[in-house]
VEXGU-792671 format. One record per residue: residue number from 1; chain; z, y, x of N, C-alpha, C in turn. Coordinates in steps of 0.02 Angstrom, whole numbers, m for minus. Each point is the difference from the previous one (the first is absolute). Last residue first. Example, Ala and Ser with C-alpha at 12.3 -4.5 7.8 and 13.67 -1.06 7.14 Angstrom:
BEGIN
- n,chain,n_Z,n_Y,n_X,ca_Z,ca_Y,ca_X,c_Z,c_Y,c_X
- 2,A,354,m112,642,3,59,42,37,55,m39
- 1,A,m4,m286,15,0,59,m45,0,60,45
! end
This chain:
BEGIN
- n,chain,n_Z,n_Y,n_X,ca_Z,ca_Y,ca_X,c_Z,c_Y,c_X
- 310,A,3179,8543,1168,7,72,m12,3,14,m75
- 309,A,64,m214,162,m33,16,m64,12,73,m17
- 308,A,m5,m136,247,36,40,m48,m43,11,m64
- 307,A,29,m177,226,m46,26,m51,41,37,m52
- 306,A,27,m85,270,34,19,m61,m50,32,m48
- 305,A,m13,m184,212,m31,59,m30,34,14,m67
- 304,A,40,m147,244,21,12,m68,m29,66,m24
- 303,A,m71,m195,191,7,72,m13,18,10,m73
- 302,A,33,m217,191,m24,28,m64,10,75,m4
- 301,A,m48,m141,231,54,20,m43,m26,32,m64
- 300,A,m118,m192,150,m9,71,m15,56,22,m48
- 299,A,18,m199,183,m8,12,m71,m7,75,m11
- 298,A,4,m74,217,m12,m66,m28,m10,4,m76
- 297,A,m70,211,154,61,m36,m22,m18,m68,m28
- 296,A,m132,151,189,m8,m31,m66,65,m36,m19
- 295,A,m34,232,158,m6,m73,3,m6,m27,m71
- 294,A,39,231,45,m69,m17,14,m12,m74,9
- 293,A,206,126,m64,m11,m5,72,m72,m13,19
- 292,A,91,8,m226,m8,67,27,m16,m1,75
- 291,A,46,m205,m112,m61,30,m28,m13,69,30
- 290,A,201,m111,55,m58,m33,31,m64,33,m23
- 289,A,194,69,m105,0,25,69,m59,m30,38
- 288,A,40,m79,m214,m29,67,m3,m2,32,69
- 287,A,106,m207,m29,m72,m8,1,m36,68,m7
- 286,A,237,m11,m16,m22,m16,68,m75,m5,5
- 285,A,93,31,m214,12,59,42,m23,m11,72
- 284,A,m11,m184,m154,m49,53,m15,9,63,43
- 283,A,88,m219,116,12,28,m67,m53,54,m14
- 282,A,24,m115,208,m46,m33,m47,13,23,m72
- 281,A,132,81,182,m69,19,15,m51,m37,m43
- 280,A,238,m46,m24,m16,69,m16,m74,16,11
- 279,A,87,m213,61,m3,8,m73,m20,71,m19
- 278,A,36,m45,227,m61,m33,m24,m7,7,m76
- 277,A,198,79,101,m57,42,18,m65,m30,m26
- 276,A,196,m126,m31,4,62,m39,m59,45,14
- 275,A,27,m197,126,m25,m14,m67,2,63,m43
- 274,A,86,19,216,m71,m18,5,m30,m13,m69
- 273,A,234,38,29,m40,61,m6,m75,m15,5
- 272,A,136,m212,m70,22,60,35,m47,58,m10
- 271,A,52,m258,m70,m24,56,m41,26,65,30
- 270,A,m55,m223,151,49,24,m48,m31,58,m40
- 269,A,m103,m105,193,34,m58,m29,54,20,m50
- 268,A,m168,122,154,72,10,0,38,m60,m27
- 267,A,m246,61,41,31,m61,23,76,8,5
- 266,A,m241,124,m103,74,2,m2,27,m69,19
- 265,A,m233,168,3,23,m67,17,75,1,7
- 264,A,m201,156,m122,68,1,25,19,m73,11
- 263,A,m261,98,5,55,m41,m26,67,24,26
- 262,A,m287,63,m38,63,19,30,57,m38,m34
- 261,A,m283,m46,41,58,6,m44,61,21,39
- 260,A,m268,57,53,54,m47,14,58,14,m46
- 259,A,m289,60,62,62,11,m37,51,m54,18
- 258,A,m256,78,53,57,m9,46,66,18,m35
- 257,A,m227,17,m104,10,m68,26,65,m10,39
- 256,A,m82,153,m224,15,11,71,22,m66,31
- 255,A,m46,m2,m229,m61,22,35,12,10,74
- 254,A,150,m62,m196,m22,m53,46,m62,18,39
- 253,A,137,135,m161,m60,m34,m25,m27,m55,45
- 252,A,192,136,58,14,m34,m64,m59,m39,m26
- 251,A,m26,133,194,47,m55,14,12,m40,m63
- 250,A,m129,190,m22,m38,m52,35,45,m58,20
- 249,A,99,189,m103,m45,m34,m48,m39,m56,34
- 248,A,140,138,133,40,m42,m45,m44,m39,m49
- 247,A,m110,65,233,31,37,m55,39,m49,m44
- 246,A,m134,m17,229,62,m31,m25,37,42,m52
- 245,A,m276,m12,37,58,27,35,64,m28,m32
- 244,A,m267,m99,18,57,20,m41,56,27,45
- 243,A,m287,m69,m19,57,14,42,57,30,m42
- 242,A,m240,m168,m16,39,55,m28,62,8,42
- 241,A,m263,m127,18,68,13,22,30,59,m37
- 240,A,m186,m164,m112,4,57,46,73,14,18
- 239,A,1,m220,m106,m64,35,8,5,54,53
- 238,A,186,m133,m66,m51,m50,17,m69,33,10
- 237,A,280,56,m4,m66,32,m1,m53,m49,24
- 236,A,235,m56,m4,m22,12,m69,m71,30,m4
- 235,A,110,m63,207,23,m52,m46,m26,10,m71
- 234,A,m30,152,188,m51,m53,m4,20,m55,m49
- 233,A,56,263,38,35,m59,m25,m50,m56,m12
- 232,A,27,249,157,m38,m45,m42,42,m60,m21
- 231,A,90,256,57,m9,m67,29,m40,m43,m49
- 230,A,61,280,71,m15,m49,m52,m16,m67,33
- 229,A,162,192,116,m66,m32,m6,m5,m44,m62
- 228,A,140,232,73,12,m69,m23,m67,m32,m15
- 227,A,72,214,169,m45,m26,m51,19,m73,m16
- 226,A,139,236,94,m31,m63,20,m42,m24,m59
- 225,A,148,198,1,m58,10,44,m25,m66,31
- 224,A,193,23,m147,m50,42,m33,m65,7,41
- 223,A,189,m114,88,m30,m40,m54,m55,40,m35
- 222,A,128,109,165,m43,m51,31,m37,m39,m55
- 221,A,161,160,m63,m58,34,28,m49,m49,32
- 220,A,208,m84,m86,m45,24,m53,m62,34,28
- 219,A,202,m97,114,m66,m32,5,m51,29,m49
- 218,A,236,64,16,m30,16,64,m70,m30,9
- 217,A,132,m42,m199,m21,70,5,m36,15,65
- 216,A,m15,m249,m93,55,45,17,m26,70,13
- 215,A,m145,m152,m165,15,10,71,63,41,11
- 214,A,m123,m135,m197,66,32,6,18,12,74
- 213,A,m213,m86,m56,15,29,m65,66,39,3
- 212,A,m74,m120,188,m47,54,m12,14,35,m66
- 211,A,126,m190,72,11,54,49,m46,59,m11
- 210,A,m24,m200,m128,58,38,m23,15,58,48
- 209,A,m165,m170,43,m24,57,m37,57,45,m24
- 208,A,3,m147,227,15,m11,m70,m17,62,m39
- 207,A,m137,m41,225,67,18,m23,9,m21,m73
- 206,A,m175,4,233,16,m41,m57,73,14,m20
- 205,A,m217,136,144,69,m22,m7,10,m41,m63
- 204,A,m209,75,180,17,m16,m70,70,m28,m1
- 203,A,m170,165,175,52,m50,m11,10,m11,m75
- 202,A,m150,165,87,m26,m66,14,50,m56,m9
- 201,A,84,248,60,m59,m19,m38,m24,m69,21
- 200,A,246,118,16,m48,m39,39,m58,m23,m44
- 199,A,201,125,m74,m19,33,63,m56,m35,37
- 198,A,93,m79,m211,m13,71,m10,m29,33,63
- 197,A,78,m221,9,m64,4,m34,m21,73,m12
- 196,A,214,m37,90,m51,m21,48,m70,5,m31
- 195,A,190,43,m136,m11,54,48,m56,m18,49
- 194,A,67,m165,m154,m30,56,m36,m16,57,48
- 193,A,116,m185,89,m68,m19,m20,m35,59,m33
- 192,A,228,22,56,m42,3,59,m73,m16,m17
- 191,A,163,m23,m169,m9,71,17,m48,8,59
- 190,A,72,m214,m59,m53,24,m44,m14,73,13
- 189,A,102,m132,207,18,14,m70,m61,20,m40
- 188,A,m6,m66,235,71,m11,m13,20,9,m74
- 187,A,m245,m92,100,41,58,18,73,m15,m18
- 186,A,m240,m142,60,62,m1,m39,44,57,24
- 185,A,m283,m70,4,59,32,30,59,m5,m48
- 184,A,m267,m108,59,57,3,m46,60,29,36
- 183,A,m213,m38,109,m20,25,m65,56,7,m51
- 182,A,20,m178,203,m40,61,m3,m14,20,m72
- 181,A,128,m195,55,23,46,52,m38,67,m2
- 180,A,54,m166,m219,m44,7,58,24,53,48
- 179,A,155,m157,m162,m28,68,2,m44,6,62
- 178,A,45,m232,m138,21,38,59,m33,68,m1
- 177,A,m43,m171,m162,73,m7,8,27,40,59
- 176,A,m221,m1,m197,20,m1,70,76,m4,4
- 175,A,m159,32,m197,2,m68,26,18,m5,73
- 174,A,m15,190,m165,m53,m7,51,m2,m70,30
- 173,A,167,61,m159,m65,8,m33,m57,m11,49
- 172,A,216,0,88,m8,m59,m43,m68,2,m35
- 171,A,63,187,125,m16,m57,45,m11,m64,m40
- 170,A,72,192,m115,m71,4,18,m20,m55,48
- 169,A,228,14,m68,m42,m12,m58,m74,0,20
- 168,A,160,55,163,5,m71,m18,m45,m17,m58
- 167,A,24,225,68,m43,m38,46,2,m74,m16
- 166,A,140,138,m129,m70,21,m9,m47,m41,45
- 165,A,239,m21,8,m30,m39,m54,m73,18,m10
- 164,A,119,30,244,m5,30,m66,m31,m47,m51
- 163,A,53,m11,249,34,m43,m48,m6,24,m72
- 162,A,m91,119,187,m29,m67,5,31,m48,m50
- 161,A,m12,263,m58,32,m42,51,m33,m69,m1
- 160,A,m93,189,m118,65,29,16,38,m42,51
- 159,A,m274,12,m2,54,m24,m44,66,30,23
- 158,A,m291,31,33,68,19,19,50,m22,m54
- 157,A,m266,m28,119,37,m16,m61,74,7,17
- 156,A,m242,108,109,66,m29,10,34,m11,m67
- 155,A,m232,58,16,18,10,70,66,m34,17
- 154,A,m191,m51,m193,71,13,10,15,5,75
- 153,A,m223,m35,m82,29,36,m56,72,20,12
- 152,A,m143,m137,144,m12,71,8,31,42,m55
- 151,A,91,m238,103,m43,26,m53,m8,75,9
- 150,A,96,m252,132,m9,73,m4,m47,20,m57
- 149,A,167,m219,13,m71,18,7,m9,75,m8
- 148,A,204,m140,m29,m15,15,70,m72,19,13
- 147,A,124,m43,m211,m24,m63,31,m20,11,73
- 146,A,68,182,m136,57,m45,6,m18,m67,32
- 145,A,m172,154,m46,44,28,51,60,m45,12
- 144,A,m146,m57,m175,m32,m10,65,44,25,57
- 143,A,64,40,m225,13,m69,21,m30,m14,69
- 142,A,m45,207,m101,70,m4,19,17,m69,26
- 141,A,m213,33,m88,6,37,62,72,m2,26
- 140,A,m49,m93,m210,m25,m43,54,5,35,67
- 139,A,49,116,m203,56,m40,27,m23,m45,57
- 138,A,m118,235,m55,m4,m69,m22,56,m40,32
- 137,A,m5,271,m66,m1,m49,54,m7,m70,m30
- 136,A,m26,294,m56,10,m70,m21,m2,m45,61
- 135,A,m42,234,4,58,0,m43,16,m70,m26
- 134,A,m137,130,224,3,m53,m50,64,6,m41
- 133,A,m36,151,178,m57,8,m46,2,m51,m56
- 132,A,215,110,139,m44,m59,m2,m55,11,m52
- 131,A,192,147,52,m67,18,23,m50,m57,m4
- 130,A,238,m17,m52,m37,35,m53,m70,19,21
- 129,A,133,m220,91,m2,72,13,m44,35,m52
- 128,A,104,m230,m82,m36,22,60,3,76,5
- 127,A,108,m245,m136,m6,73,6,m36,17,65
- 126,A,63,m206,m193,m34,10,64,m15,75,6
- 125,A,194,m150,m146,m51,53,2,m29,4,70
- 124,A,134,m193,m164,m11,27,67,m56,51,m4
- 123,A,175,m65,m206,m66,m9,30,1,26,71
- 122,A,179,m101,m216,m17,52,49,m71,m13,25
- 121,A,171,m67,m222,m56,m20,42,m22,60,41
- 120,A,251,m84,m123,m57,46,5,m57,m33,39
- 119,A,213,m110,m55,9,62,m37,m59,48,4
- 118,A,113,m269,30,m62,37,11,4,64,m41
- 117,A,195,m173,97,m19,48,m52,m64,37,21
- 116,A,173,m230,56,m60,37,20,m22,44,m59
- 115,A,221,m145,100,m21,34,m61,m58,46,21
- 114,A,101,m239,121,m20,71,m1,m15,24,m70
- 113,A,180,m190,85,m66,4,m30,m20,73,m7
- 112,A,179,m153,158,m15,65,m30,m72,0,m27
- 111,A,126,m178,126,m4,m4,m72,m14,66,m35
- 110,A,10,m64,242,64,21,m28,m1,2,m76
- 109,A,m196,m60,121,53,m45,23,67,17,m31
- 108,A,m187,142,m37,m5,m63,m38,56,m48,19
- 107,A,m25,199,121,28,14,m66,0,m64,m43
- 106,A,m100,m11,211,72,8,7,34,14,m67
- 105,A,m240,m15,12,33,m65,8,76,7,4
- 104,A,m199,158,m32,62,3,m39,41,m64,6
- 103,A,m207,27,118,37,62,12,65,4,m39
- 102,A,m152,m184,m30,31,m2,66,43,61,13
- 101,A,m127,m10,m198,54,m49,m2,37,m3,66
- 100,A,m116,232,m46,m23,m70,m2,60,m46,m3
- 99,A,3,255,m101,12,m41,59,m30,m69,m9
- 98,A,m111,212,m126,61,m41,m3,8,m38,65
- 97,A,m122,248,m25,m11,m72,m9,67,m35,m6
- 96,A,m18,232,40,m64,m8,m35,m19,m73,m7
- 95,A,258,117,10,m56,m22,41,m62,m6,m43
- 94,A,277,78,10,m61,16,m36,m58,m17,47
- 93,A,266,m104,m8,m54,36,32,m56,16,m49
- 92,A,266,m116,56,m40,30,m53,m53,43,34
- 91,A,145,m125,136,2,m42,m60,m39,29,m59
- 90,A,46,m8,293,m27,39,m55,m3,m45,m61
- 89,A,75,m86,203,30,66,6,m28,48,m52
- 88,A,m58,m240,58,52,10,m50,37,66,8
- 87,A,m199,m93,117,64,0,36,59,9,m47
- 86,A,m217,11,m88,5,m67,30,67,m7,37
- 85,A,m56,210,m86,19,m46,m54,7,m72,26
- 84,A,m75,166,148,69,14,m18,24,m47,m55
- 83,A,m226,m9,63,43,m27,53,73,11,m15
- 82,A,m156,98,m145,0,m73,m8,44,m33,54
- 81,A,m32,232,16,41,m17,m58,4,m75,m9
- 80,A,m139,84,170,70,13,16,46,m20,m58
- 79,A,m234,m11,m31,23,m53,45,73,9,18
- 78,A,m107,166,m135,7,m63,m35,29,m54,46
- 77,A,65,248,63,m63,m36,m10,14,m67,m36
- 76,A,171,200,m48,m23,m37,58,m67,m33,m15
- 75,A,217,171,m101,m73,m10,0,m22,m33,65
- 74,A,228,26,m166,m18,m9,70,m74,m18,3
- 73,A,194,112,m183,m68,m23,11,m15,m3,75
- 72,A,231,m14,m161,m29,29,61,m68,m31,12
- 71,A,173,39,m221,m49,m44,31,m32,37,59
- 70,A,215,13,m183,m22,30,63,m47,m48,36
- 69,A,127,57,m252,m45,m47,34,m28,34,62
- 68,A,138,107,m165,42,m42,43,m41,m55,35
- 67,A,m95,157,m158,26,39,56,45,m41,47
- 66,A,m204,m33,m175,58,m41,17,31,29,64
- 65,A,m178,123,m83,26,m29,m63,64,m39,13
- 64,A,m119,95,180,23,56,m42,29,m25,m66
- 63,A,m98,m153,155,64,25,24,27,58,m41
- 62,A,m214,m89,m50,50,m51,m13,70,25,21
- 61,A,m186,135,53,15,2,m72,55,m50,m17
- 60,A,m74,4,222,28,65,m16,20,4,m74
- 59,A,m115,m190,81,71,0,20,33,66,m17
- 58,A,m232,m21,m36,38,m43,m46,74,0,16
- 57,A,m148,116,144,3,33,m66,43,m40,m48
- 56,A,m44,m94,212,44,59,6,8,34,m68
- 55,A,m155,m173,16,68,m27,m1,50,57,6
- 54,A,m229,52,17,16,m20,m69,71,m26,m4
- 53,A,m85,63,218,10,56,m46,20,m21,m71
- 52,A,m50,m169,181,63,38,5,8,54,m54
- 51,A,m166,m184,68,12,20,m69,65,41,m4
- 50,A,m78,m86,207,m64,22,m29,8,20,m73
- 49,A,179,m94,136,m11,71,12,m65,25,m32
- 48,A,165,m196,m86,m63,3,37,m20,74,7
- 47,A,257,m66,m35,m61,21,m35,m59,0,47
- 46,A,278,m84,m50,m53,2,49,m67,12,m36
- 45,A,262,56,m67,m65,m22,m27,m53,8,54
- 44,A,285,m19,m29,m55,21,44,m65,m30,m26
- 43,A,246,68,m127,m53,m48,14,m49,30,49
- 42,A,256,35,m149,m43,19,56,m49,m55,15
- 41,A,139,79,m241,10,m30,65,m50,25,52
- 40,A,m30,m25,m277,56,26,40,0,m34,68
- 39,A,m134,m60,m195,m5,74,m1,52,33,45
- 38,A,m26,m241,m26,m68,23,m11,m8,75,0
- 37,A,200,m91,140,m28,m34,m58,m68,32,m12
- 36,A,211,m2,204,m70,6,m22,m11,m35,m66
- 35,A,216,49,98,m41,7,60,m73,9,m19
- 34,A,156,m44,m167,8,69,22,m39,12,65
- 33,A,14,m213,m94,m51,40,m34,7,73,20
- 32,A,74,m203,162,25,46,m51,m57,39,m30
- 31,A,m14,m254,102,m8,70,20,21,45,m57
- 30,A,m14,m245,m7,38,15,60,m4,72,22
- 29,A,m107,m82,m200,m28,m35,57,35,19,65
- 28,A,89,152,m160,m58,m37,m23,m33,m32,61
- 27,A,235,154,m84,m29,m48,47,m58,m38,m32
- 26,A,147,165,m106,m58,28,34,m31,m49,49
- 25,A,197,m44,m135,m54,20,m46,m62,22,36
- 24,A,198,m59,119,m28,m59,m32,m59,19,m43
- 23,A,119,174,100,m36,m38,51,m34,m60,m31
- 22,A,139,129,m138,m59,38,19,m43,m38,50
- 21,A,208,m89,m62,m49,m6,m54,m64,36,16
- 20,A,175,20,153,m25,m69,m1,m52,m9,m54
- 19,A,110,207,14,m44,m10,57,m31,m69,m1
- 18,A,161,47,m165,m59,42,m9,m51,m10,55
- 17,A,211,m106,17,m43,m33,m51,m64,39,m10
- 16,A,159,96,140,m29,m59,31,m45,m38,m47
- 15,A,122,182,m79,m55,23,42,m34,m59,35
- 14,A,192,m45,m129,m57,19,m42,m59,23,40
- 13,A,200,m49,114,m29,m62,m28,m61,16,m42
- 12,A,126,179,85,m36,m35,54,m35,m62,m26
- 11,A,136,115,m151,m59,41,18,m41,m34,54
- 10,A,204,m98,m65,m51,m7,m52,m63,38,17
- 9,A,186,22,142,m29,m68,5,m56,m9,m51
- 8,A,121,199,m13,m41,m2,61,m34,m67,8
- 7,A,155,27,m175,m62,37,m14,m47,m2,60
- 6,A,214,m94,23,m43,m42,m43,m66,34,m15
- 5,A,163,122,118,m27,m54,42,m48,m44,m40
- 4,A,120,166,m114,m52,30,42,m34,m53,42
- 3,A,184,m69,m127,m55,19,m45,m59,29,39
- 2,A,202,m55,110,m37,m61,m17,m61,17,m42
- 1,A,149,173,55,m42,m20,56,m40,m61,m15
! end
C-alpha cells in the first residue's frame, strides 16, 4: 500500500510541476501565450468599412494558414472605430489614417507604443449612373458641393455615412469642417451608395475603389452597370486638363489625385495576433493579395522566373 500511495503522490506532484511549468512558460506580460500569440488565439479587428473587401480576403488566407488564429472582423465607419479606440474598447484596427496625439492619449498614458504598419494604397472612386453623358468630373465641382455651393454638374453627392473616412478626406481637401445641409446625402453603407447611384441619375457616389474591384456577389450586377468617372489632377497638370481613373497604374504613378494609405494600427502593447496579421500582409504573399485586389502594395512582390537550358 505504501508503494501505491507513494506512486500516487509522485504522480500528483509531477502533474503539478507540469502545469506550473506550462503556466510559467506561457505567461508573457501577465497573459498566457495560449490565450494569444502571433499565430494563435482570438482577436477583434476593427476595419474601416470602405476597405472591407481587401481585409476579408487577407483574413481568409491568414486563417487558412494559421488555423488556430481566430480574428473577427468588425466593419465600422472611421469615426466609430476611432471612438472605440479612444474608449480603449478597440486595440487593433485597419484605418486610412493614423490616430492623432489627442486620440491616442489614453494609450500614451499607459505606456503603450503603437505598431503602425502601412500595407497598401487605396483610392476614392467617384461613381455615377451609367446613363450619364459625362465620363469625367472636375474635383472643383465636388468641392463646391461640399462647400455648400450648388452646381449644375452634380445633383447629389452620396457617401456611405456621415462618419465615413471618404467624406472626411474630401471635406479636408475642400477646406470645410461641416457637412452642408443641401446637396450631400449620407446613407447606411457602401452597398447603399452603389445601389443608390445605380438607380438615381445625376447623383455621384464616393466609395473605396476596392468595393468596385472586388464587389460582393450581390453587388456585381450593380457595379457592372455604373460608371466610374475620370478625375482631373490639378496638382500635376499645368496645361490642358487630363482625367484619370482610379486604376492600379494611375494610383502607382501618382496620376490619380484621391489616394490614401491603408494602415494596421496596433495598440495591443504585446506581440499578439495584431502583429502576426500585420507581418503577414506585408510579406510577399500578403502583398500579392493586395496586388490582385487592384490596390497598390507597399512593395511589389517579386516574380520568380525559371529559366531552363534546353
